[in-house]
ZAPAPA-32722 format. One record per residue: residue in three letters; y, x, z of N, C-alpha, C in turn. Coordinates in Angstrom, 3 decimals, always signed. Atoms other than C-alpha are relative to their C-alpha. Layout:
N
<r rest="Ala" n_yy="Y" n_xx="X" n_zz="Z" ca_yy="Y" ca_xx="X" ca_zz="Z" c_yy="Y" c_xx="X" c_zz="Z"/>
...
This chain:
81
<r rest="Unk" n_yy="-0.686" n_xx="+1.194" n_zz="+0.550" ca_yy="-38.398" ca_xx="-6.215" ca_zz="+58.849" c_yy="+1.654" c_xx="+0.736" c_zz="-0.306"/>
<r rest="Unk" n_yy="-1.014" n_xx="-0.325" n_zz="+0.040" ca_yy="-35.307" ca_xx="-5.261" ca_zz="+57.318" c_yy="+1.445" c_xx="-0.556" c_zz="+0.175"/>
<r rest="Unk" n_yy="-1.276" n_xx="+0.885" n_zz="-0.220" ca_yy="-31.746" ca_xx="-5.991" ca_zz="+58.064" c_yy="+0.634" c_xx="-0.172" c_zz="-0.854"/>
<r rest="Unk" n_yy="-0.456" n_xx="+0.515" n_zz="+0.787" ca_yy="-29.753" ca_xx="-8.659" ca_zz="+56.419" c_yy="+1.881" c_xx="+0.446" c_zz="-0.553"/>
<r rest="Unk" n_yy="-1.460" n_xx="-0.091" n_zz="-0.717" ca_yy="-25.785" ca_xx="-7.891" ca_zz="+55.725" c_yy="+0.597" c_xx="-1.036" c_zz="-0.719"/>
<r rest="Unk" n_yy="-0.600" n_xx="+1.177" n_zz="+0.038" ca_yy="-23.817" ca_xx="-10.908" ca_zz="+55.670" c_yy="+1.758" c_xx="-0.003" c_zz="-0.126"/>
<r rest="Unk" n_yy="-1.326" n_xx="+0.849" n_zz="+0.289" ca_yy="-20.406" ca_xx="-9.898" ca_zz="+54.696" c_yy="+0.201" c_xx="+0.024" c_zz="-1.251"/>
<r rest="Unk" n_yy="-0.532" n_xx="+0.593" n_zz="+1.353" ca_yy="-18.694" ca_xx="-10.898" ca_zz="+51.569" c_yy="+0.000" c_xx="+1.187" c_zz="-1.151"/>
<r rest="Unk" n_yy="-0.261" n_xx="-1.233" n_zz="+0.743" ca_yy="-19.153" ca_xx="-9.049" ca_zz="+48.625" c_yy="+0.763" c_xx="+0.155" c_zz="-0.878"/>
<r rest="Unk" n_yy="-1.029" n_xx="+0.105" n_zz="+0.712" ca_yy="-16.051" ca_xx="-7.619" ca_zz="+47.151" c_yy="-0.134" c_xx="+0.349" c_zz="-1.237"/>
<r rest="Unk" n_yy="-0.420" n_xx="-0.160" n_zz="+1.339" ca_yy="-16.820" ca_xx="-6.793" ca_zz="+43.539" c_yy="+0.135" c_xx="-1.677" c_zz="-0.496"/>
<r rest="Unk" n_yy="-0.622" n_xx="+0.819" n_zz="+0.291" ca_yy="-16.371" ca_xx="-8.796" ca_zz="+40.965" c_yy="-1.284" c_xx="-0.627" c_zz="-1.312"/>
<r rest="Unk" n_yy="+1.055" n_xx="+0.065" n_zz="+1.077" ca_yy="-19.587" ca_xx="-10.285" ca_zz="+38.130" c_yy="+0.785" c_xx="+0.934" c_zz="-1.170"/>
<r rest="Unk" n_yy="-0.238" n_xx="-0.919" n_zz="+0.782" ca_yy="-19.366" ca_xx="-7.920" ca_zz="+35.345" c_yy="+0.243" c_xx="-0.622" c_zz="-1.186"/>
<r rest="Unk" n_yy="-0.747" n_xx="+0.869" n_zz="+0.866" ca_yy="-18.415" ca_xx="-10.669" ca_zz="+33.045" c_yy="+1.025" c_xx="-0.447" c_zz="-0.162"/>
<r rest="Unk" n_yy="-1.762" n_xx="+0.834" n_zz="-0.938" ca_yy="-15.477" ca_xx="-12.340" ca_zz="+35.470" c_yy="+1.130" c_xx="+0.868" c_zz="-0.209"/>
<r rest="Unk" n_yy="-0.566" n_xx="-1.418" n_zz="-0.331" ca_yy="-14.463" ca_xx="-8.411" ca_zz="+35.533" c_yy="+0.950" c_xx="+0.283" c_zz="-1.639"/>
<r rest="Unk" n_yy="-0.391" n_xx="-0.698" n_zz="+1.102" ca_yy="-14.246" ca_xx="-7.987" ca_zz="+31.891" c_yy="+0.714" c_xx="-0.722" c_zz="-1.099"/>
<r rest="Unk" n_yy="-1.020" n_xx="+1.108" n_zz="+0.201" ca_yy="-12.751" ca_xx="-11.178" ca_zz="+30.989" c_yy="+1.126" c_xx="+0.426" c_zz="+0.806"/>
<r rest="Unk" n_yy="-0.947" n_xx="-0.570" n_zz="-0.705" ca_yy="-10.061" ca_xx="-10.073" ca_zz="+33.313" c_yy="+0.352" c_xx="+1.145" c_zz="-0.315"/>
<r rest="Unk" n_yy="-0.607" n_xx="-1.391" n_zz="+0.626" ca_yy="-9.292" ca_xx="-6.510" ca_zz="+32.041" c_yy="+0.104" c_xx="-0.508" c_zz="-1.401"/>
<r rest="Unk" n_yy="-0.445" n_xx="+0.027" n_zz="+1.419" ca_yy="-9.187" ca_xx="-7.911" ca_zz="+28.248" c_yy="+1.559" c_xx="-0.702" c_zz="+0.088"/>
<r rest="Unk" n_yy="-1.355" n_xx="+0.633" n_zz="+0.204" ca_yy="-6.609" ca_xx="-10.382" ca_zz="+28.973" c_yy="+1.381" c_xx="+0.862" c_zz="+1.038"/>
<r rest="Unk" n_yy="-1.009" n_xx="-1.200" n_zz="-0.886" ca_yy="-4.492" ca_xx="-7.375" ca_zz="+31.090" c_yy="+0.559" c_xx="+1.140" c_zz="-0.726"/>
<r rest="Unk" n_yy="+0.010" n_xx="-1.435" n_zz="+0.770" ca_yy="-5.354" ca_xx="-4.890" ca_zz="+28.486" c_yy="+0.996" c_xx="+0.194" c_zz="-0.774"/>
<r rest="Unk" n_yy="-1.152" n_xx="+0.092" n_zz="+0.783" ca_yy="-2.181" ca_xx="-3.856" ca_zz="+26.447" c_yy="-0.390" c_xx="+1.270" c_zz="-1.044"/>
<r rest="Unk" n_yy="+0.040" n_xx="-1.203" n_zz="+0.906" ca_yy="-2.170" ca_xx="-1.294" ca_zz="+23.299" c_yy="+1.753" c_xx="-0.076" c_zz="-0.554"/>
<r rest="Unk" n_yy="-1.298" n_xx="-0.562" n_zz="+0.500" ca_yy="+1.056" ca_xx="+0.346" ca_zz="+21.369" c_yy="-0.412" c_xx="-0.565" c_zz="-1.408"/>
<r rest="Unk" n_yy="+0.191" n_xx="+0.493" n_zz="+1.381" ca_yy="+1.625" ca_xx="-1.852" ca_zz="+18.069" c_yy="+0.995" c_xx="+0.871" c_zz="-0.784"/>
<r rest="Unk" n_yy="-0.726" n_xx="-1.343" n_zz="+0.405" ca_yy="+2.901" ca_xx="+0.987" ca_zz="+15.697" c_yy="+1.085" c_xx="-1.008" c_zz="-0.914"/>
<r rest="Unk" n_yy="-0.544" n_xx="+0.785" n_zz="+0.606" ca_yy="+4.684" ca_xx="-2.222" ca_zz="+13.895" c_yy="+1.028" c_xx="-0.273" c_zz="+0.263"/>
<r rest="Unk" n_yy="-0.990" n_xx="+0.784" n_zz="-0.804" ca_yy="+7.019" ca_xx="-3.673" ca_zz="+16.422" c_yy="+0.359" c_xx="+1.325" c_zz="+0.825"/>
<r rest="Unk" n_yy="-0.197" n_xx="-1.333" n_zz="-1.048" ca_yy="+6.958" ca_xx="+0.015" ca_zz="+18.469" c_yy="+0.009" c_xx="-0.393" c_zz="+1.294"/>
<r rest="Unk" n_yy="+0.026" n_xx="+0.699" n_zz="-1.360" ca_yy="+6.247" ca_xx="-2.404" ca_zz="+21.432" c_yy="-1.215" c_xx="-0.001" c_zz="+0.632"/>
<r rest="Unk" n_yy="+1.870" n_xx="-0.505" n_zz="-0.786" ca_yy="+2.823" ca_xx="-1.959" ca_zz="+24.005" c_yy="-0.007" c_xx="-1.821" c_zz="+0.403"/>
<r rest="Unk" n_yy="+0.614" n_xx="+1.385" n_zz="-0.329" ca_yy="+1.244" ca_xx="-5.465" ca_zz="+23.486" c_yy="-0.713" c_xx="-0.224" c_zz="+0.297"/>
<r rest="Unk" n_yy="+1.179" n_xx="+0.654" n_zz="+0.233" ca_yy="-1.441" ca_xx="-7.761" ca_zz="+24.612" c_yy="-1.330" c_xx="+0.165" c_zz="-1.277"/>
<r rest="Unk" n_yy="+0.822" n_xx="-0.236" n_zz="+0.698" ca_yy="-4.513" ca_xx="-6.707" ca_zz="+23.162" c_yy="-0.642" c_xx="-1.674" c_zz="-1.138"/>
<r rest="Unk" n_yy="+0.734" n_xx="+1.598" n_zz="+0.727" ca_yy="-6.222" ca_xx="-10.541" ca_zz="+22.313" c_yy="+1.425" c_xx="-0.617" c_zz="-0.803"/>
<r rest="Unk" n_yy="-0.419" n_xx="+0.800" n_zz="+1.041" ca_yy="-5.006" ca_xx="-11.614" ca_zz="+18.886" c_yy="+0.425" c_xx="+1.079" c_zz="-1.161"/>
<r rest="Unk" n_yy="-0.335" n_xx="-1.083" n_zz="+1.166" ca_yy="-4.293" ca_xx="-8.230" ca_zz="+17.657" c_yy="-1.275" c_xx="+1.097" c_zz="-0.674"/>
<r rest="Unk" n_yy="+0.790" n_xx="-0.570" n_zz="+0.832" ca_yy="-6.278" ca_xx="-5.918" ca_zz="+15.150" c_yy="+0.344" c_xx="+1.191" c_zz="-0.273"/>
<r rest="Unk" n_yy="-0.414" n_xx="-0.810" n_zz="+1.082" ca_yy="-6.883" ca_xx="-3.303" ca_zz="+13.109" c_yy="+0.170" c_xx="+0.166" c_zz="-1.131"/>
<r rest="Unk" n_yy="-0.470" n_xx="+0.232" n_zz="+1.353" ca_yy="-5.354" ca_xx="-3.063" ca_zz="+9.901" c_yy="+0.179" c_xx="+1.295" c_zz="-1.129"/>
<r rest="Unk" n_yy="-0.157" n_xx="-1.043" n_zz="+0.824" ca_yy="-5.666" ca_xx="-0.890" ca_zz="+6.747" c_yy="+1.509" c_xx="+0.462" c_zz="-0.196"/>
<r rest="Unk" n_yy="-1.392" n_xx="+0.008" n_zz="+0.394" ca_yy="-2.327" ca_xx="+0.921" ca_zz="+5.747" c_yy="-0.643" c_xx="+0.516" c_zz="-1.326"/>
<r rest="Unk" n_yy="+0.042" n_xx="-0.544" n_zz="+1.600" ca_yy="-1.774" ca_xx="+1.988" ca_zz="+2.059" c_yy="-0.666" c_xx="+1.510" c_zz="-0.103"/>
<r rest="Unk" n_yy="+0.309" n_xx="-0.784" n_zz="-0.171" ca_yy="-2.685" ca_xx="+5.102" ca_zz="+2.726" c_yy="-1.927" c_xx="+0.662" c_zz="+0.381"/>
<r rest="Unk" n_yy="+1.166" n_xx="+0.276" n_zz="-0.336" ca_yy="-6.191" ca_xx="+3.964" ca_zz="+3.753" c_yy="-1.033" c_xx="+0.112" c_zz="+1.589"/>
<r rest="Unk" n_yy="+0.045" n_xx="-0.197" n_zz="-0.572" ca_yy="-5.777" ca_xx="+4.821" ca_zz="+7.257" c_yy="-0.298" c_xx="-1.326" c_zz="+1.197"/>
<r rest="Unk" n_yy="+0.064" n_xx="+1.247" n_zz="-0.720" ca_yy="-6.567" ca_xx="+1.922" ca_zz="+10.215" c_yy="+1.077" c_xx="+0.145" c_zz="+1.122"/>
<r rest="Unk" n_yy="-0.854" n_xx="+0.206" n_zz="-1.119" ca_yy="-3.947" ca_xx="+0.980" ca_zz="+12.720" c_yy="-0.541" c_xx="-0.958" c_zz="+0.717"/>
<r rest="Unk" n_yy="+0.110" n_xx="+1.274" n_zz="-1.104" ca_yy="-3.795" ca_xx="-1.739" ca_zz="+15.384" c_yy="+1.633" c_xx="-0.736" c_zz="+0.248"/>
<r rest="Unk" n_yy="-1.434" n_xx="+0.767" n_zz="-0.426" ca_yy="-1.162" ca_xx="-4.498" ca_zz="+15.610" c_yy="-0.058" c_xx="-0.997" c_zz="+0.368"/>
<r rest="Unk" n_yy="+0.352" n_xx="+0.982" n_zz="-1.281" ca_yy="-0.457" ca_xx="-7.056" ca_zz="+17.985" c_yy="+0.528" c_xx="-0.999" c_zz="-1.155"/>
<r rest="Unk" n_yy="+0.526" n_xx="+1.217" n_zz="+0.522" ca_yy="-1.379" ca_xx="-10.865" ca_zz="+17.202" c_yy="+1.916" c_xx="-0.278" c_zz="-0.680"/>
<r rest="Unk" n_yy="-0.932" n_xx="+0.801" n_zz="+0.469" ca_yy="+2.690" ca_xx="-11.567" ca_zz="+16.504" c_yy="+0.456" c_xx="+0.986" c_zz="-1.206"/>
<r rest="Unk" n_yy="-0.522" n_xx="-0.677" n_zz="+1.154" ca_yy="+3.102" ca_xx="-9.023" ca_zz="+14.047" c_yy="-0.985" c_xx="-0.204" c_zz="-1.337"/>
<r rest="Unk" n_yy="+1.271" n_xx="+0.748" n_zz="+0.803" ca_yy="-0.337" ca_xx="-9.847" ca_zz="+12.098" c_yy="+0.519" c_xx="-1.265" c_zz="-0.145"/>
<r rest="Unk" n_yy="-0.502" n_xx="+1.328" n_zz="-0.307" ca_yy="+1.267" ca_xx="-13.576" ca_zz="+12.360" c_yy="+1.540" c_xx="+0.281" c_zz="-1.114"/>
<r rest="Unk" n_yy="-1.463" n_xx="-0.278" n_zz="+0.712" ca_yy="+4.941" ca_xx="-12.187" ca_zz="+10.913" c_yy="-0.456" c_xx="+0.534" c_zz="-1.720"/>
<r rest="Unk" n_yy="+0.353" n_xx="-0.388" n_zz="+1.309" ca_yy="+2.835" ca_xx="-10.597" ca_zz="+7.863" c_yy="-0.363" c_xx="-0.944" c_zz="-0.597"/>
<r rest="Unk" n_yy="+1.029" n_xx="+1.448" n_zz="+0.967" ca_yy="+0.770" ca_xx="-13.536" ca_zz="+6.631" c_yy="+0.921" c_xx="-0.976" c_zz="-0.542"/>
<r rest="Unk" n_yy="-0.863" n_xx="+1.065" n_zz="+0.111" ca_yy="+3.810" ca_xx="-15.601" ca_zz="+6.899" c_yy="+0.339" c_xx="+0.479" c_zz="-1.316"/>
<r rest="Unk" n_yy="-0.827" n_xx="-0.546" n_zz="+0.921" ca_yy="+5.645" ca_xx="-13.173" ca_zz="+4.621" c_yy="-0.650" c_xx="+0.095" c_zz="-1.159"/>
<r rest="Unk" n_yy="+0.695" n_xx="+0.028" n_zz="+1.180" ca_yy="+3.209" ca_xx="-12.631" ca_zz="+2.376" c_yy="-0.423" c_xx="-1.168" c_zz="-0.620"/>
<r rest="Unk" n_yy="-0.006" n_xx="+0.998" n_zz="+0.700" ca_yy="+2.525" ca_xx="-16.262" ca_zz="+1.753" c_yy="+1.315" c_xx="-0.413" c_zz="-0.668"/>
<r rest="Unk" n_yy="-1.399" n_xx="+0.103" n_zz="-0.047" ca_yy="+6.414" ca_xx="-16.647" ca_zz="+1.549" c_yy="+0.117" c_xx="+0.929" c_zz="-1.862"/>
<r rest="Unk" n_yy="-0.146" n_xx="-0.862" n_zz="+1.035" ca_yy="+5.566" ca_xx="-13.812" ca_zz="-1.532" c_yy="-0.618" c_xx="-0.996" c_zz="-0.991"/>
<r rest="Unk" n_yy="+0.448" n_xx="+0.618" n_zz="+1.166" ca_yy="+3.480" ca_xx="-15.895" ca_zz="-3.353" c_yy="+0.404" c_xx="-0.938" c_zz="-0.172"/>
<r rest="Unk" n_yy="-0.774" n_xx="+1.566" n_zz="+0.760" ca_yy="+5.387" ca_xx="-19.153" ca_zz="-3.268" c_yy="+0.970" c_xx="+0.467" c_zz="-0.925"/>
<r rest="Unk" n_yy="-1.413" n_xx="-0.095" n_zz="+0.358" ca_yy="+8.435" ca_xx="-17.692" ca_zz="-4.473" c_yy="-0.406" c_xx="+0.583" c_zz="-1.623"/>
<r rest="Unk" n_yy="-0.292" n_xx="-0.812" n_zz="+0.892" ca_yy="+6.646" ca_xx="-15.860" ca_zz="-7.412" c_yy="+0.476" c_xx="-0.905" c_zz="-1.328"/>
<r rest="Unk" n_yy="+0.287" n_xx="+0.831" n_zz="+1.031" ca_yy="+7.456" ca_xx="-17.077" ca_zz="-11.052" c_yy="-0.601" c_xx="-0.386" c_zz="-0.691"/>
<r rest="Unk" n_yy="+0.764" n_xx="+0.763" n_zz="+0.685" ca_yy="+5.578" ca_xx="-19.522" ca_zz="-13.036" c_yy="-0.792" c_xx="+1.363" c_zz="-1.148"/>
<r rest="Unk" n_yy="+0.530" n_xx="-0.940" n_zz="+0.734" ca_yy="+5.046" ca_xx="-16.716" ca_zz="-15.342" c_yy="-1.473" c_xx="+0.940" c_zz="+0.231"/>
<r rest="Unk" n_yy="+0.487" n_xx="-0.520" n_zz="-0.372" ca_yy="+3.697" ca_xx="-14.680" ca_zz="-13.195" c_yy="-1.574" c_xx="-0.076" c_zz="+0.797"/>
<r rest="Unk" n_yy="+1.647" n_xx="+0.749" n_zz="-0.156" ca_yy="+1.052" ca_xx="-16.995" ca_zz="-11.492" c_yy="-1.112" c_xx="-0.105" c_zz="-0.848"/>
<r rest="Unk" n_yy="+0.892" n_xx="+0.277" n_zz="+1.217" ca_yy="-0.377" ca_xx="-18.003" ca_zz="-14.724" c_yy="+0.001" c_xx="+0.875" c_zz="-1.007"/>
<r rest="Unk" n_yy="-0.644" n_xx="-1.050" n_zz="+0.884" ca_yy="-0.940" ca_xx="-15.631" ca_zz="-17.059" c_yy="-0.261" c_xx="-0.292" c_zz="-1.638"/>
<r rest="Unk" n_yy="+0.557" n_xx="+1.524" n_zz="+1.629" ca_yy="-2.018" ca_xx="-18.486" ca_zz="-20.053" c_yy="+1.548" c_xx="-0.232" c_zz="-0.070"/>
């Protein structure tokens, strides 16, 4: 007969530990030069074709800036006809 160990297990299930690690993971954002959480960030393509990681704040700031540039274009530049 095998003996059963009744001590509590200290390990966390793999799915729970991965989610916990993801929420605490950080990366360096070369746009704002800070270490930021990985959640919401992503790889973006640079002008030279290389990829770099940007945080969620910088991606949102960039999208807002591009939207403002689109709305401020002169009418002749928006409509070529």
